[in-house]
TIMIMI-48215 format. One record per residue: x, y, z of N, C-alpha, C in turn; residue number from 1. Coordinates in steps of 0.02 Angstrom, whole numbers. Layout:
N
<nu=X; nv=Y; nw=Z; cau=X; cav=Y; caw=Z; cu=X; cv=Y; cw=Z; n=NUM>
...
This chain:
81
<nu=-115; nv=-823; nw=-268; cau=-81; cav=-766; caw=-316; cu=-84; cv=-694; cw=-285; n=1>
<nu=-15; nv=-676; nw=-291; cau=-19; cav=-578; caw=-267; cu=-25; cv=-553; cw=-343; n=2>
<nu=-28; nv=-485; nw=-339; cau=-34; cav=-439; caw=-398; cu=43; cv=-383; cw=-398; n=3>
<nu=45; nv=-355; nw=-444; cau=117; cav=-318; caw=-440; cu=104; cv=-269; cw=-370; n=4>
<nu=56; nv=-253; nw=-366; cau=5; cav=-180; caw=-327; cu=10; cv=-231; cw=-239; n=5>
<nu=38; nv=-319; nw=-249; cau=46; cav=-338; caw=-174; cu=-28; cv=-369; cw=-127; n=6>
<nu=-72; nv=-342; nw=-188; cau=-142; cav=-388; caw=-176; cu=-164; cv=-455; cw=-190; n=7>
<nu=-206; nv=-502; nw=-170; cau=-232; cav=-535; caw=-194; cu=-270; cv=-546; cw=-275; n=8>
<nu=-260; nv=-589; nw=-286; cau=-300; cav=-610; caw=-370; cu=-327; cv=-674; cw=-373; n=9>
<nu=-410; nv=-637; nw=-362; cau=-446; cav=-703; caw=-364; cu=-485; cv=-690; cw=-413; n=10>
<nu=-562; nv=-755; nw=-405; cau=-566; cav=-797; caw=-480; cu=-609; cv=-709; cw=-499; n=11>
<nu=-609; nv=-668; nw=-459; cau=-649; cav=-613; caw=-514; cu=-584; cv=-578; cw=-549; n=12>
<nu=-542; nv=-580; nw=-546; cau=-481; cav=-524; caw=-573; cu=-447; cv=-495; cw=-523; n=13>
<nu=-409; nv=-449; nw=-540; cau=-355; cav=-407; caw=-527; cu=-385; cv=-357; cw=-483; n=14>
<nu=-401; nv=-374; nw=-434; cau=-440; cav=-325; caw=-382; cu=-409; cv=-250; cw=-354; n=15>
<nu=-356; nv=-252; nw=-347; cau=-296; cav=-197; caw=-331; cu=-284; cv=-173; cw=-393; n=16>
<nu=-269; nv=-204; nw=-461; cau=-257; cav=-165; caw=-526; cu=-284; cv=-124; cw=-537; n=17>
<nu=-375; nv=-150; nw=-519; cau=-454; cav=-102; caw=-542; cu=-441; cv=-45; cw=-493; n=18>
<nu=-434; nv=-44; nw=-412; cau=-430; cav=28; caw=-363; cu=-376; cv=55; cw=-383; n=19>
<nu=-315; nv=27; nw=-419; cau=-272; cav=62; caw=-438; cu=-292; cv=126; cw=-507; n=20>
<nu=-325; nv=64; nw=-550; cau=-334; cav=104; caw=-627; cu=-428; cv=159; cw=-610; n=21>
<nu=-454; nv=117; nw=-566; cau=-538; cav=157; caw=-556; cu=-541; cv=216; cw=-509; n=22>
<nu=-516; nv=168; nw=-437; cau=-545; cav=205; caw=-390; cu=-504; cv=291; cw=-342; n=23>
<nu=-425; nv=246; nw=-382; cau=-402; cav=322; caw=-336; cu=-361; cv=354; cw=-367; n=24>
<nu=-385; nv=323; nw=-446; cau=-377; cav=371; caw=-507; cu=-408; cv=430; cw=-493; n=25>
<nu=-460; nv=427; nw=-472; cau=-502; cav=506; caw=-481; cu=-492; cv=521; cw=-394; n=26>
<nu=-448; nv=520; nw=-375; cau=-419; cav=561; caw=-322; cu=-371; cv=618; cw=-338; n=27>
<nu=-366; nv=697; nw=-352; cau=-350; cav=734; caw=-390; cu=-287; cv=758; cw=-338; n=28>
<nu=-304; nv=746; nw=-274; cau=-214; cav=782; caw=-230; cu=-183; cv=727; cw=-229; n=29>
<nu=-107; nv=747; nw=-248; cau=-63; cav=687; caw=-267; cu=-41; cv=667; cw=-183; n=30>
<nu=-30; nv=707; nw=-134; cau=-21; cav=676; caw=-64; cu=-75; cv=619; cw=-51; n=31>
<nu=-117; nv=639; nw=-46; cau=-170; cav=588; caw=-37; cu=-176; cv=519; cw=-103; n=32>
<nu=-160; nv=528; nw=-151; cau=-163; cav=475; caw=-191; cu=-141; cv=444; cw=-180; n=33>
<nu=-43; nv=462; nw=-192; cau=10; cav=437; caw=-140; cu=-10; cv=373; cw=-85; n=34>
<nu=-44; nv=420; nw=-26; cau=-64; cav=382; caw=34; cu=-93; cv=342; cw=11; n=35>
<nu=-163; nv=329; nw=-25; cau=-188; cav=282; caw=-41; cu=-158; cv=203; cw=-83; n=36>
<nu=-128; nv=234; nw=-127; cau=-80; cav=199; caw=-175; cu=-15; cv=120; cw=-147; n=37>
<nu=-10; nv=162; nw=-67; cau=33; cav=140; caw=-9; cu=41; cv=97; cw=7; n=38>
<nu=-38; nv=107; nw=28; cau=-91; cav=41; caw=68; cu=-112; cv=-20; cw=7; n=39>
<nu=-142; nv=35; nw=-28; cau=-139; cav=-48; caw=-64; cu=-82; cv=-76; cw=-121; n=40>
<nu=-28; nv=-46; nw=-100; cau=25; cav=-83; caw=-128; cu=49; cv=-132; cw=-67; n=41>
<nu=51; nv=-107; nw=-28; cau=52; cav=-155; caw=57; cu=3; cv=-207; cw=59; n=42>
<nu=-46; nv=-180; nw=73; cau=-114; cav=-217; caw=101; cu=-149; cv=-246; cw=62; n=43>
<nu=-162; nv=-224; nw=-5; cau=-214; cav=-232; caw=-37; cu=-278; cv=-195; cw=-25; n=44>
<nu=-259; nv=-161; nw=40; cau=-330; cav=-114; caw=60; cu=-331; cv=-40; cw=34; n=45>
<nu=-382; nv=-27; nw=-3; cau=-383; cav=51; caw=32; cu=-403; cv=93; cw=87; n=46>
<nu=-326; nv=113; nw=106; cau=-326; cav=144; caw=180; cu=-264; cv=202; cw=155; n=47>
<nu=-285; nv=230; nw=213; cau=-246; cav=292; caw=213; cu=-215; cv=307; cw=311; n=48>
<nu=-148; nv=326; nw=320; cau=-113; cav=317; caw=394; cu=-106; cv=388; cw=376; n=49>
<nu=-127; nv=410; nw=438; cau=-129; cav=487; caw=422; cu=-56; cv=546; cw=424; n=50>
<nu=-21; nv=505; nw=457; cau=71; cav=498; caw=446; cu=85; cv=530; cw=371; n=51>
<nu=68; nv=505; nw=323; cau=65; cav=500; caw=254; cu=53; cv=541; cw=237; n=52>
<nu=10; nv=573; nw=264; cau=-28; cav=673; caw=244; cu=-9; cv=721; cw=251; n=53>
<nu=19; nv=765; nw=227; cau=32; cav=826; caw=261; cu=-34; cv=844; cw=319; n=54>
<nu=-20; nv=867; nw=358; cau=-63; cav=913; caw=412; cu=-136; cv=977; cw=396; n=55>
<nu=-103; nv=976; nw=348; cau=-112; cav=1038; caw=297; cu=-210; cv=1007; cw=292; n=56>
<nu=-175; nv=926; nw=259; cau=-228; cav=906; caw=209; cu=-265; cv=823; cw=234; n=57>
<nu=-249; nv=845; nw=309; cau=-277; cav=784; caw=331; cu=-356; cv=755; cw=349; n=58>
<nu=-385; nv=858; nw=353; cau=-450; cav=844; caw=344; cu=-483; cv=824; cw=270; n=59>
<nu=-453; nv=811; nw=225; cau=-485; cav=786; caw=157; cu=-468; cv=700; cw=133; n=60>
<nu=-444; nv=664; nw=211; cau=-456; cav=611; caw=211; cu=-526; cv=586; cw=209; n=61>
<nu=-569; nv=604; nw=238; cau=-635; cav=569; caw=264; cu=-664; cv=600; cw=188; n=62>
<nu=-647; nv=653; nw=160; cau=-701; cav=663; caw=90; cu=-681; cv=616; cw=10; n=63>
<nu=-640; nv=598; nw=43; cau=-588; cav=555; caw=-2; cu=-612; cv=484; cw=17; n=64>
<nu=-607; nv=455; nw=52; cau=-643; cav=392; caw=45; cu=-724; cv=386; cw=21; n=65>
<nu=-739; nv=443; nw=37; cau=-820; cav=458; caw=16; cu=-818; cv=440; cw=-62; n=66>
<nu=-762; nv=483; nw=-93; cau=-748; cav=485; caw=-184; cu=-732; cv=417; cw=-217; n=67>
<nu=-711; nv=406; nw=-170; cau=-669; cav=317; caw=-208; cu=-708; cv=275; cw=-172; n=68>
<nu=-762; nv=282; nw=-122; cau=-809; cav=227; caw=-83; cu=-837; cv=156; cw=-147; n=69>
<nu=-877; nv=195; nw=-208; cau=-929; cav=170; caw=-227; cu=-881; cv=126; cw=-292; n=70>
<nu=-825; nv=178; nw=-316; cau=-782; cav=118; caw=-373; cu=-735; cv=65; cw=-345; n=71>
<nu=-738; nv=78; nw=-270; cau=-703; cav=19; caw=-231; cu=-716; cv=-43; cw=-234; n=72>
<nu=-815; nv=-30; nw=-226; cau=-854; cav=-83; caw=-200; cu=-844; cv=-113; cw=-262; n=73>
<nu=-865; nv=-60; nw=-318; cau=-856; cav=-103; caw=-385; cu=-798; cv=-144; cw=-407; n=74>
<nu=-735; nv=-122; nw=-379; cau=-669; cav=-161; caw=-382; cu=-679; cv=-233; cw=-355; n=75>
<nu=-716; nv=-218; nw=-296; cau=-716; cav=-291; caw=-259; cu=-752; cv=-321; cw=-269; n=76>
<nu=-807; nv=-310; nw=-313; cau=-883; cav=-347; caw=-296; cu=-912; cv=-371; cw=-367; n=77>
<nu=-870; nv=-325; nw=-416; cau=-924; cav=-313; caw=-492; cu=-845; cv=-292; cw=-521; n=78>
<nu=-801; nv=-324; nw=-528; cau=-731; cav=-279; caw=-571; cu=-754; cv=-271; cw=-639; n=79>
<nu=-812; nv=-314; nw=-671; cau=-802; cav=-346; caw=-725; cu=-835; cv=-242; cw=-765; n=80>
<nu=-885; nv=-244; nw=-714; cau=-926; cav=-191; caw=-741; cu=-922; cv=-107; cw=-725; n=81>
């Protein structure tokens, strides 16, 4: 089964919805947030294509993933917590 965000729904619940609501919600920059959401919509995986981010903000891609790492793992492996 696929979610509205394009990812699979497993026995543990709607992982992509959790990623959207918890992990990506912490990304303050709208360009970076849109880039992450776009890939979640397409693949169910939070990644960023550098072409989707303005050159002036590309140095923030790494820190953005550091920021969303813990909530992403919680969504994937312990979505109820």
